C-alpha positions in Angstrom: -14.9 37.3 9.6 -14.7 40.1 11.9 -11.8 41.0 13.9 -13.6 40.1 17.3 -14.9 36.6 16.1 -12.6 35.1 18.8 -14.5 37.4 21.5 -18.0 36.5 20.0 -16.7 32.6 20.6 -15.4 33.3 24.0 -19.2 34.9 24.8 -20.9 31.8 23.5 -18.9 29.5 25.6 -19.1 31.9 28.6 -15.1 32.1 28.9 -13.3 35.6 29.9 -14.1 37.9 32.6 -17.7 39.2 33.5 -16.8 42.5 32.9 -15.7 41.8 29.4 -18.6 39.6 28.4 -21.1 42.2 29.3 -19.0 45.2 27.6 -19.4 43.0 24.4 -22.9 42.0 25.0 -23.7 46.2 25.0 -21.5 46.7 21.7 -23.2 44.4 19.9 -26.6 45.4 20.7 -25.4 48.9 19.5 -24.2 47.7 16.2 -26.3 45.7 13.7 -23.5 44.3 11.5 -22.2 43.0 14.7 -25.6 41.5 16.1 -25.8 39.6 12.4 -22.6 38.2 12.9 -23.3 37.1 16.3 -26.7 35.3 15.2 -24.5 33.7 12.3 -22.0 32.4 14.6 -25.0 31.0 16.8 -26.5 29.0 14.1 -23.1 27.8 12.9 -22.8 26.4 16.6 -26.4 25.1 16.3 -25.5 23.4 13.0 -22.4 21.6 14.0 -24.4 20.5 17.2 -26.3 18.4 14.7 -23.5 17.7 12.4 -23.2 13.8 11.8 -20.9 11.8 9.5 -22.1 8.7 7.4 -19.5 6.7 6.3 -19.0 6.4 2.7 -18.9 2.8 0.6 -15.1 3.4 0.5 -15.2 2.8 4.1 -16.7 -0.5 4.1 -14.4 -1.7 1.4 -11.3 -0.7 3.3 -12.8 -2.7 6.5 -13.3 -5.6 4.6 -9.9 -5.7 3.2 -8.4 -5.1 6.9 -10.5 -8.2 7.9 -9.5 -10.2 5.0 -5.6 -9.3 5.8 -5.9 -10.4 9.3 -7.6 -13.6 8.3 -4.8 -14.5 5.8 -2.1 -13.5 8.7 -3.7 -15.6 11.3 -2.6 -19.0 11.8 -4.3 -21.8 10.2 -6.2 -24.0 12.5 -5.2 -27.9 12.9 -7.4 -30.1 10.7 -9.1 -32.8 12.6 -8.2 -36.2 12.1 -11.4 -37.4 11.1 -10.7 -36.0 7.6 -8.1 -38.3 6.8 -10.3 -41.0 6.8 -12.7 -39.4 5.0 -9.9 -38.7 2.1 -9.4 -42.7 2.5 -13.2 -43.7 2.2 -13.4 -41.4 -0.8 -10.2 -42.9 -2.7 -11.4 -46.0 -2.1 -15.0 -45.9 -3.8 -13.3 -44.1 -6.6 -11.1 -47.2 -7.3 -14.1 -49.3 -6.4 -16.1 -47.4 -9.3 -13.3 -47.8 -12.1 -13.1 -51.1 -11.7 -17.0 -52.2 -11.9 -16.7 -49.4 -15.1 -13.9 -51.3 -16.9 -15.3 -54.7 -16.1 -19.3 -54.1 -16.7 -20.7 -56.7 -15.2 -24.4 -56.3 -16.7 -23.2 -56.1 -19.9 -25.0 -52.7 -20.4 -22.3 -51.2 -22.7 -22.0 -53.2 -26.0 -18.5 -53.1 -27.7 -18.6 -51.2 -31.1 -18.1 -53.2 -34.0 -16.6 -52.2 -37.2 -19.1 -51.0 -39.8 -21.7 -49.9 -36.8 -23.0 -46.2 -37.4 -21.5 -43.7 -35.2 -24.1 -41.3 -33.9 -23.1 -37.5 -34.5 -24.9 -34.9 -32.8 -26.8 -33.1 -35.5 -25.8 -29.3 -36.2 -28.7 -27.1 -37.6 -27.4 -25.8 -41.1 -27.6 -21.9 -41.6 -30.6 -21.1 -44.1 -29.2 -17.9 -45.3 -26.7 -15.4 -44.7 -26.3 -13.9 -41.0 -28.7 -10.8 -40.4 -27.0 -7.5 -40.3 -28.5 -4.4 -39.5 -27.5 -1.8 -42.1 -28.6 1.0 -40.3 -26.1 0.5 -37.4 -23.4 -0.2 -39.9 -24.4 3.0 -42.0 -24.1 4.9 -38.7 -20.9 3.1 -37.4 -18.9 4.0 -40.8 -20.4 7.8 -40.6 -19.2 8.0 -37.2 -15.7 6.4 -38.0 -15.4 9.1 -41.0 -16.5 12.0 -38.6 -14.0 11.0 -36.1 -11.2 10.8 -38.6 -11.9 14.4 -39.9 -12.3 15.7 -36.3 -8.9 14.2 -35.4 -7.6 16.3 -38.6 -8.7 19.1 -37.9 -8.0 19.0 -33.8 -4.5 18.1 -34.5 -4.0 21.7 -36.3 -5.4 23.8 -33.5 -3.0 25.6 -31.5 -4.3 24.4 -27.8 -4.2 20.7 -27.6 -7.4 20.7 -24.9 -9.9 19.4 -27.6 -7.8 16.9 -29.0 -7.2 15.4 -25.7 -10.8 15.7 -24.4 -11.9 13.9 -28.0 -9.5 11.3 -27.2 -10.4 10.6 -23.8 -14.1 10.6 -24.9 -13.4 7.8 -27.5 -11.9 5.5 -24.6 -14.4 2.6 -24.1 -16.1 3.1 -20.4 -14.9 0.4 -17.4 -18.9 0.0 -16.5 -21.0 0.6 -19.7 -24.4 0.1 -17.9 -23.3 2.8 -15.3 -23.6 5.2 -18.5 -27.4 4.2 -19.0 -28.3 3.8 -15.3 -27.0 7.4 -13.8 -29.1 9.6 -16.0 -32.2 7.6 -15.1 -31.5 7.9 -11.4 -30.9 11.3 -11.8 -34.2 12.0 -13.5 -36.0 9.5 -10.9 -34.4 11.9 -8.3 -35.4 15.2 -9.9 -39.2 13.7 -9.8 -39.3 12.9 -6.4 -37.9 16.0 -5.2 -40.0 18.2 -6.7 -42.9 16.4 -5.6 -41.5 17.2 -2.0 -40.4 20.8 -2.5 -44.7 21.8 -2.9 -44.4 20.9 0.5 -43.5 24.2 3.2 -41.9 21.6 5.8 -39.7 19.8 3.1 -38.4 23.2 2.1 -37.7 24.7 5.9 -36.3 21.0 6.9 -33.8 21.3 3.7 -32.6 25.2 4.7 -32.5 24.1 8.4 -30.1 21.2 7.4 -28.4 23.5 4.6 -27.7 26.4 7.3 -30.1 28.5 5.8 -32.9 30.8 7.2 -36.7 30.3 7.0 -37.1 33.9 5.8 -35.2 32.7 2.6 -38.1 30.2 1.4 -40.5 33.4 1.8 -38.1 35.2 -0.6 -38.2 32.5 -2.9 -41.9 32.4 -2.8 -42.2 36.0 -3.6 -39.9 35.8 -6.5 -41.3 32.9 -7.9 -45.0 34.4 -7.9 -43.7 37.3 -10.0 -42.2 35.1 -12.5 -45.1 33.2 -13.0 -47.1 36.5 -13.5 -44.6 37.4 -16.3 -44.9 33.6 -17.8 -48.5 33.8 -17.8 -48.4 36.8 -20.3 -47.1 34.5 -23.0 -50.4 33.4 -23.7 -51.3 37.1 -24.4 -48.4 37.3 -26.7 -45.9 38.6 -24.6 -42.8 38.0 -26.0 -39.5 38.6 -23.9 -36.1 38.9 -25.5 -34.6 35.6 -25.8 -35.8 31.9 -25.1 -33.4 31.7 -22.5 -35.5 34.2 -20.2 -38.3 31.8 -20.4 -36.3 29.0 -19.9 -34.4 30.5 -16.5 -38.2 31.0 -15.6 -39.6 27.7 -16.1 -36.4 26.2 -14.0 -37.3 28.9 -11.2 -40.7 27.6 -11.1 -39.6 23.9 -10.8 -37.1 24.6 -8.4 -39.3 26.7 -6.0 -42.1 23.7 -6.1 -45.3 23.8 -7.0 -47.3 25.5 -4.6 -50.5 26.4 -6.1 -52.8 26.1 -9.5 -51.3 29.4 -10.7 -47.8 28.1 -10.9 -48.9 25.0 -12.6 -50.7 27.1 -15.1 -47.7 29.1 -15.8 -45.3 26.6 -15.8 -48.0 24.8 -18.7 -47.8 27.9 -20.8 -43.8 28.6 -20.6 -43.4 24.9 -21.4 -45.6 25.0 -24.3 -44.0 28.2 -25.6 -40.6 26.8 -25.4 -41.9 23.3 -27.1 -43.0 25.4 -30.2 -39.9 27.4 -30.5 -37.4 24.4 -29.9 -37.4 23.2 -33.4 -36.0 26.7 -34.5 -33.2 26.9 -31.9 -29.8 26.4 -32.2 -26.7 26.4 -30.3 -27.0 28.4 -27.2 -30.8 29.1 -27.3 -31.0 25.3 -27.9 -29.0 24.5 -24.9 -31.4 27.1 -23.0 -34.5 25.7 -24.3 -33.5 21.9 -23.3 -32.0 22.6 -20.0 -35.7 23.5 -19.0 -37.5 21.1 -21.2 -35.7 18.5 -19.7 -36.8 19.3 -16.2 -40.2 19.7 -17.5 -40.4 16.1 -19.0 -38.4 14.9 -15.7 -41.2 15.8 -13.5 -44.4 15.8 -15.6 -43.7 13.3 -18.3 -44.4 15.9 -20.7 -42.3 16.3 -24.0 -39.9 13.1 -23.6 -40.2 12.5 -27.5 -39.4 15.7 -28.1 -36.1 16.5 -25.6 -34.8 13.0 -27.4 -35.2 14.4 -30.7 -33.6 17.8 -30.1 -31.1 16.2 -28.0 -30.0 14.3 -30.7 -29.8 17.4 -32.9 -27.6 18.9 -30.3 -25.2 16.2 -29.9 -25.2 16.3 -34.0 -24.4 19.9 -33.8 -21.4 19.2 -32.4 -20.3 16.0 -33.6 -21.5 16.2 -37.4 -18.3 16.4 -39.7 -18.7 18.3 -43.2 -17.4 20.7 -45.4 -18.1 23.5 -42.8 -18.4 22.1 -39.5 -14.8 20.8 -38.6 -13.9 21.5 -42.0 -13.7 25.4 -41.9 -14.8 26.0 -38.7 -15.8 24.6 -35.4 -19.3 23.7 -34.1 -20.8 26.9 -32.7 -21.1 25.4 -29.2 -17.3 25.2 -29.0 -16.7 28.6 -31.3 -15.3 31.4 -29.1 -19.1 33.6 -29.1 -20.7 31.1 -26.8 -21.1 32.4 -23.2 -19.2 30.9 -20.5 -22.6 29.8 -18.8 -23.9 28.5 -21.9 -21.0 25.5 -21.6 -22.0 25.2 -18.2 -25.5 24.3 -18.8 -24.8 22.1 -21.9 -22.5 20.0 -20.1 -25.0 19.5 -17.6 -27.9 18.9 -19.6 -25.9 16.6 -21.7 -25.3 14.3 -18.7 -29.0 13.7 -18.7 -30.2 13.3 -22.1 -29.2 9.1 -22.1 -32.1 9.0 -19.8 -34.5 10.1 -22.8 -32.8 7.5 -25.2 -29.9 10.1 -26.7 -26.7 7.8 -27.1 -24.6 8.0 -24.3 -21.2 7.4 -25.6 -22.0 10.7 -28.1 -22.9 12.6 -24.9 -20.0 12.1 -23.1 -18.0 13.1 -26.2 -20.0 16.4 -26.5 -19.6 16.9 -22.6 -15.4 16.2 -22.9 -15.3 18.9 -25.6 -17.0 21.5 -23.9 -14.8 20.8 -20.6 -11.6 20.9 -23.3 -13.3 24.1 -24.2 -13.6 25.6 -20.9 -10.0 24.5 -20.5 -8.8 26.3 -23.5 -10.3 29.4 -21.9 -8.8 29.0 -18.8 -5.2 28.7 -20.6 -6.0 31.4 -22.2 -5.8 33.7 -19.4 -9.4 34.0 -18.4 -9.0 34.0 -14.6 -12.6 35.2 -13.9 -15.2 33.1 -11.9 -17.2 32.0 -14.8 -14.7 29.4 -16.2 -14.2 27.1 -12.9 -17.6 27.7 -12.2 -18.9 26.2 -15.3 -16.5 23.5 -15.2 -17.8 22.6 -11.5 -21.5 23.1 -12.3 -21.1 21.1 -15.8 -18.3 18.7 -15.5 -17.6 17.8 -11.9 -17.7 14.3 -12.7 -15.2 14.5 -15.1 -12.7 16.3 -13.3 -9.6 14.5 -11.5 -9.7 14.6 -7.8 -6.6 17.2 -7.9 -8.0 19.3 -10.8 -11.6 19.6 -8.7 -9.8 20.4 -5.6 -8.1 23.4 -7.2 -11.0 24.5 -9.1 -13.0 24.7 -5.9 -9.7 26.6 -4.0 -10.0 28.9 -7.0 -13.9 29.9 -6.6 -13.0 30.5 -2.8 -11.9 34.0 -4.2 -15.0 35.2 -4.8 -18.2 35.3 -2.7 -21.7 35.3 -3.8 -22.6 38.8 -2.6 -19.6 40.0 -4.8 -20.7 38.3 -8.0 -23.9 39.9 -7.8 -25.6 41.0 -10.1 -24.4 38.4 -12.1 -26.9 35.8 -11.0 -26.6 33.3 -13.4 -23.0 32.7 -12.2 -23.9 32.7 -8.8 -26.4 29.9 -9.5 -24.0 27.8 -11.3 -21.7 28.5 -7.9 -24.5 27.5 -5.8 -25.6 24.6 -7.5 -22.4 23.2 -8.4 -20.6 23.0 -4.7 -21.6 19.7 -3.4 -22.4 19.3 0.3 -19.2 17.5 2.1 -16.9 19.6 0.1 -14.3 22.1 1.7 -16.2 25.5 1.6 -19.6 24.4 1.4 -20.8 25.5 5.0 -19.0 28.7 4.4 -20.9 29.3 1.0 -24.0 28.4 2.6 -23.8 31.1 5.0 -22.9 33.6 1.9 -25.5 32.5 0.2 -28.0 33.8 3.4 -26.8 37.4 3.0 -28.1 37.0 -0.8 -31.7 37.3 0.4 -31.5 40.7 1.5 -30.5 42.3 -2.2 -33.5 44.1 -3.7 -35.6 42.5 -6.6 -33.4 42.4 -10.1 -36.7 43.7 -12.0 -36.0 41.5 -15.3 -37.7 38.3 -15.9 -34.1 36.5 -16.6 -32.4 37.8 -13.3 -35.1 37.5 -11.2 -35.9 33.7 -12.2 -31.7 33.3 -11.5 -31.6 35.2 -8.5 -34.7 32.8 -7.2 -32.6 29.8 -8.1 -29.7 31.1 -6.3 -31.6 31.3 -3.1 -33.6 28.1 -3.8 -30.3 26.1 -3.5 -30.5 24.5 -0.5 -33.8 22.6 -1.0 -33.3 22.5 -5.1 -29.9 21.8 -5.8 -29.0 19.1 -3.2 -32.3 18.3 -1.8 -31.7 14.5 -0.9 -29.9 15.3 1.9 -32.9 16.4 3.8 -35.4 14.2 2.2 -35.3 12.1 5.4 -35.4 15.0 7.6 -38.6 16.3 6.2 -40.1 12.6 5.8 -39.3 12.3 9.7 -36.9 9.6 9.1 
């Protein structure tokens, strides 16, 4: 912030001497940077004017707890005297019933005589051995042996981070249904949000709600149109450097919203290109392809079976233990040759894979190991923005409150403008910071300044740049959904 921000605030509030306010207006009119600061301050005040805070579910629970404690502390109301009479009447009725039962005046219960047969309820006999599931038994035994081999390898690692993460992943969940329900809800939200993003009024309402400018969406649509033009060329044999480039392009098209048939055609061409190459992808390229195809399947019901098949393969690449993997070396995803941003994408896509039928416990085990690997990098002295950004982007739900707060404080040292042109890290930074967290409003203000940067030119960088600018309505669109709908 500028040194005279206090004077700008005084000017907006009408404070100070009239001559001083006039001099400041003239100075702002001569300096474009101060004019931009003035406009941003006005936008901040307007945003604060509309700020509303909804109570969390925890508030309702605590209020209920206060009411219950008050009820227990209040003196008990005196019981009416008629309750005593009711109690005596009930006791008398019980005595009469007991006497009639023992006397049996109607002779309905004949006394049992020696030798009379006694009826015993029949129990159906088992007609064979108890049914078992040999496949499930084999899988359980294989997982037990693999876990022991992984434990042995992790016990020899110089850093305890992976071992701690693996043991934490084996702890039974407090709510097993939540592991299944959360991914399905997330996929349903992806589809609903994608349908809304096709409407310009929704995108503009979301930008306004997050403190953005309408011009940012125009910039996103311009960049995404160029991305679509490049992806359509895949049909003619154009081959980019890596599958990761096409995957970023697909994600950029989905984030910007399907606004015309040309975008739909480009999305279909790129998705087909990735589906054809998916069986040959491993490690980082498999993560990149799945990250895009999971979103395609969520918004179009296309390729869900393929995502499930290769999602299981991704999990097996990490958790399969043999003489090579976990015997002589770590899995590729946890080795040192994988980019930090890939680990963030892997943790995020593994959070959604249970929605396609991939085992939730095994997905969680891989996510915990990925988080352990990121902690290893941080302990080794990697103090750049990539590691905390990937942790927040892919593993925020696995972090303790204190650790998450510390990561967010670390990220305040960098601004998106300083991280450019590393737009992949900026994208994870922008999509990992949730609304309501300390520093979120400051981040949205910094993202607005990204919109004036030149087009990076290359497919991957252009797509990642577009994803950064689309964050207000693509990363956290639910906050503006009711505004766009007019609720």
